[in-house]
C-alpha positions as CSV (number, residue, x, y, z in Angstrom):
1,M,-26.0,56.3,-43.1
2,R,-27.5,54.2,-45.5
3,Y,-25.9,51.4,-45.1
4,F,-27.0,52.2,-41.0
5,C,-30.3,52.0,-41.9
6,F,-29.9,48.7,-44.3
7,L,-28.5,46.8,-41.1
8,L,-30.6,47.5,-38.4
9,L,-33.2,46.6,-40.8
10,A,-31.7,43.4,-41.7
11,M,-30.5,42.6,-38.8
12,L,-34.7,42.5,-37.0
13,L,-35.7,40.7,-39.7
14,L,-33.9,37.8,-39.1
15,N,-34.2,38.4,-35.2
16,S,-37.9,38.3,-36.2
17,C,-37.4,35.2,-38.4
18,Y,-36.4,33.1,-34.8
19,N,-38.7,30.8,-33.3
20,P,-37.9,28.7,-30.5
21,E,-37.8,25.0,-30.9
22,R,-40.8,23.1,-29.4
23,N,-41.0,19.5,-29.7
24,C,-44.2,19.2,-26.9
25,T,-45.1,15.9,-27.3
26,D,-41.4,14.3,-26.8
27,F,-42.6,15.1,-23.5
28,K,-46.1,14.3,-22.5
29,T,-44.8,11.4,-21.0
30,G,-41.7,9.7,-19.9
31,S,-40.1,10.0,-16.7
32,F,-38.1,13.5,-15.0
33,E,-36.2,15.2,-12.9
34,F,-36.7,19.5,-11.6
35,E,-34.6,20.9,-9.2
36,T,-35.4,24.6,-8.1
37,Y,-34.0,26.4,-4.4
38,L,-36.5,25.7,-1.9
39,D,-35.4,27.8,1.5
40,G,-32.1,28.5,0.3
41,E,-31.0,24.6,-0.4
42,V,-31.4,22.7,-4.0
43,V,-33.8,20.4,-3.8
44,K,-34.6,17.5,-6.6
45,T,-38.3,16.3,-7.2
46,T,-38.7,13.6,-10.0
47,F,-41.9,13.1,-11.5
48,T,-43.7,10.2,-13.8
49,R,-46.0,11.4,-16.5
50,N,-48.8,9.2,-19.1
51,D,-51.2,11.9,-21.1
52,T,-53.7,11.2,-18.0
53,L,-51.9,11.3,-14.5
54,E,-48.5,12.9,-13.5
55,I,-46.6,11.3,-10.4
56,D,-44.4,13.1,-8.7
57,Y,-41.9,11.9,-5.9
58,Y,-40.7,14.6,-3.3
59,K,-38.8,13.3,-0.6
60,G,-39.5,10.3,-0.4
61,Q,-43.4,10.5,-0.9
62,A,-45.5,10.4,-3.7
63,D,-48.7,12.5,-4.8
64,S,-51.1,12.2,-7.8
65,S,-52.6,14.9,-10.6
66,S,-54.8,14.2,-13.1
67,I,-53.4,15.7,-16.0
68,R,-56.0,17.2,-18.6
69,W,-53.6,18.2,-21.9
70,I,-54.8,22.1,-23.2
71,N,-53.3,21.0,-26.8
72,D,-49.7,19.5,-27.6
73,C,-47.6,22.6,-25.5
74,E,-49.9,23.1,-22.3
75,Y,-51.5,21.4,-20.0
76,I,-53.5,21.9,-16.3
77,A,-53.3,19.3,-12.9
78,K,-55.1,18.2,-10.4
79,K,-54.0,17.1,-7.4
80,I,-56.0,13.0,-7.3
81,N,-55.6,13.4,-3.4
82,P,-55.9,17.1,-1.8
83,Q,-54.4,18.0,1.4
84,S,-54.9,21.4,2.2
85,M,-57.3,23.8,0.7
86,M,-54.0,25.6,-1.4
87,D,-53.8,21.5,-2.8
88,R,-57.0,21.7,-4.4
89,K,-56.3,24.4,-6.9
90,A,-54.8,23.0,-10.4
91,L,-52.1,24.1,-11.5
92,H,-51.1,25.2,-15.1
93,F,-48.4,24.1,-17.2
94,K,-47.1,25.5,-20.1
95,I,-43.4,24.4,-22.2
96,L,-42.1,27.4,-23.8
97,T,-38.9,25.9,-25.0
98,T,-37.4,22.0,-25.9
99,Q,-34.0,21.3,-26.5
100,G,-32.4,18.3,-26.7
101,N,-34.0,15.6,-23.6
102,S,-35.4,19.1,-21.3
103,Y,-37.6,21.0,-21.9
104,T,-38.6,24.7,-19.5
105,F,-41.9,26.0,-18.9
106,E,-43.7,28.6,-17.2
107,Y,-46.0,27.6,-13.8
108,A,-48.9,28.9,-12.6
109,L,-52.1,28.8,-9.5
110,V,-54.9,28.2,-12.5
111,G,-56.0,32.6,-12.9
112,D,-53.1,33.4,-11.0
113,S,-51.1,36.5,-13.6
114,K,-47.6,35.4,-11.0
115,K,-45.6,32.5,-13.4
116,Q,-42.9,31.1,-12.2
117,K,-39.6,28.9,-14.6
118,G,-38.4,26.0,-14.3
119,T,-36.4,23.3,-16.4
120,A,-37.5,19.1,-16.9
121,V,-34.8,17.1,-17.8
122,K,-36.3,13.7,-19.4
123,V,-34.3,10.8,-18.4
124,K,-36.2,7.9,-19.8
Protein backbone atom coordinates (compact mmCIF):
# COMPACT_ATOMS: atom_id res chain seq x y z
CA MET A 1 0.00 0.00 0.00
CA ARG A 2 2.83 2.39 0.85
CA TYR A 3 4.46 1.67 -2.52
CA PHE A 4 1.17 2.42 -4.31
CA CYS A 5 0.79 5.76 -2.49
CA PHE A 6 4.38 6.70 -3.35
CA LEU A 7 3.84 5.77 -7.00
CA LEU A 8 0.61 7.78 -7.18
CA LEU A 9 2.27 10.81 -5.60
CA ALA A 10 5.21 10.59 -8.02
CA MET A 11 2.87 10.40 -11.00
CA LEU A 12 0.92 13.45 -9.81
CA LEU A 13 4.10 15.45 -9.32
CA LEU A 14 5.45 14.58 -12.75
CA ASN A 15 2.13 15.36 -14.43
CA SER A 16 1.84 18.75 -12.72
CA CYS A 17 5.25 19.76 -14.10
CA TYR A 18 4.15 19.26 -17.73
CA ASN A 19 3.57 22.48 -19.66
CA PRO A 20 2.66 22.37 -23.34
CA GLU A 21 5.05 24.09 -25.70
CA ARG A 22 3.96 27.68 -26.48
CA ASN A 23 6.39 29.54 -28.74
CA CYS A 24 3.70 32.00 -29.77
CA THR A 25 6.07 34.67 -31.10
CA ASP A 26 7.08 32.26 -33.88
CA PHE A 27 3.48 32.45 -35.16
CA LYS A 28 2.68 36.16 -34.84
CA THR A 29 3.57 36.80 -38.48
CA GLY A 30 3.71 34.69 -41.63
CA SER A 31 1.53 32.74 -44.04
CA PHE A 32 -0.67 29.95 -42.72
CA GLU A 33 -3.18 27.28 -43.77
CA PHE A 34 -6.21 26.13 -41.81
CA GLU A 35 -8.54 23.27 -42.73
CA THR A 36 -11.99 22.65 -41.25
CA TYR A 37 -15.22 20.79 -41.98
CA LEU A 38 -18.01 22.96 -43.34
CA ASP A 39 -21.30 21.47 -44.50
CA GLY A 40 -19.79 17.98 -44.60
CA GLU A 41 -16.69 18.81 -46.64
CA VAL A 42 -13.13 19.83 -45.82
CA VAL A 43 -12.42 23.45 -46.76
CA LYS A 44 -9.07 25.22 -46.67
CA THR A 45 -8.44 28.82 -45.70
CA THR A 46 -5.07 30.46 -46.15
CA PHE A 47 -4.12 33.64 -44.38
CA THR A 48 -1.22 36.02 -44.04
CA ARG A 49 -0.68 37.92 -40.82
CA ASN A 50 1.62 40.67 -39.60
CA ASP A 51 1.51 42.61 -36.32
CA THR A 52 -1.56 44.65 -37.28
CA LEU A 53 -3.23 43.02 -40.29
CA GLU A 54 -4.54 39.59 -41.29
CA ILE A 55 -5.68 38.79 -44.82
CA ASP A 56 -7.78 35.62 -45.23
CA TYR A 57 -8.23 33.87 -48.59
CA TYR A 58 -11.26 31.59 -48.87
CA LYS A 59 -12.74 30.31 -52.14
CA GLY A 60 -10.92 32.95 -54.15
CA GLN A 61 -12.11 35.85 -51.97
CA ALA A 62 -9.81 37.98 -49.80
CA ASP A 63 -10.99 39.43 -46.51
CA SER A 64 -8.95 41.73 -44.26
CA SER A 65 -9.03 42.11 -40.49
CA SER A 66 -7.20 44.47 -38.17
CA ILE A 67 -5.22 42.71 -35.45
CA ARG A 68 -4.69 43.87 -31.87
CA TRP A 69 -2.38 41.64 -29.84
CA ILE A 70 -3.35 41.27 -26.17
CA ASN A 71 -0.18 39.34 -25.34
CA ASP A 72 2.20 37.05 -27.26
CA CYS A 73 -0.44 34.30 -27.50
CA GLU A 74 -3.77 36.15 -27.83
CA TYR A 75 -5.20 38.66 -30.27
CA ILE A 76 -8.45 40.29 -31.33
CA ALA A 77 -9.35 40.32 -35.05
CA LYS A 78 -11.92 42.77 -36.39
CA LYS A 79 -13.03 42.85 -40.06
CA ILE A 80 -12.01 46.03 -41.84
CA ASN A 81 -14.94 46.04 -44.29
CA PRO A 82 -17.75 44.03 -42.67
CA GLN A 83 -20.51 42.92 -45.05
CA SER A 84 -23.06 41.95 -42.38
CA MET A 85 -23.92 42.50 -38.73
CA MET A 86 -22.22 39.20 -37.90
CA ASP A 87 -19.01 40.38 -39.60
CA ARG A 88 -18.98 43.45 -37.35
CA LYS A 89 -18.31 41.30 -34.29
CA ALA A 90 -14.67 40.87 -33.32
CA LEU A 91 -13.08 37.44 -32.80
CA HIS A 92 -10.77 36.51 -29.93
CA PHE A 93 -7.99 34.04 -30.80
CA LYS A 94 -5.74 32.26 -28.30
CA ILE A 95 -2.79 30.06 -29.23
CA LEU A 96 -2.94 27.04 -26.90
CA THR A 97 0.06 24.99 -28.02
CA THR A 98 2.77 25.10 -30.66
CA GLN A 99 4.65 22.23 -32.23
CA GLY A 100 7.11 22.50 -35.10
CA ASN A 101 5.48 24.59 -37.83
CA SER A 102 1.91 24.38 -36.47
CA TYR A 103 -0.14 25.70 -33.61
CA THR A 104 -3.43 24.77 -31.97
CA PHE A 105 -5.74 27.63 -31.14
CA GLU A 106 -9.20 28.38 -29.84
CA TYR A 107 -11.43 31.18 -31.02
CA ALA A 108 -14.79 32.73 -30.31
CA LEU A 109 -16.72 35.93 -30.78
CA VAL A 110 -15.55 38.44 -28.19
CA GLY A 111 -17.61 37.88 -25.06
CA ASP A 112 -18.97 34.50 -26.21
CA SER A 113 -18.23 31.49 -24.02
CA LYS A 114 -18.70 28.96 -26.86
CA LYS A 115 -15.17 28.41 -28.17
CA GLN A 116 -14.03 26.40 -31.16
CA LYS A 117 -10.61 24.89 -31.77
CA GLY A 118 -8.44 24.56 -34.81
CA THR A 119 -4.89 23.94 -35.97
CA ALA A 120 -2.99 26.19 -38.34
CA VAL A 121 0.19 25.29 -40.22
CA LYS A 122 2.80 27.92 -41.03
CA VAL A 123 3.77 27.66 -44.68
CA LYS A 124 6.11 30.71 -44.87
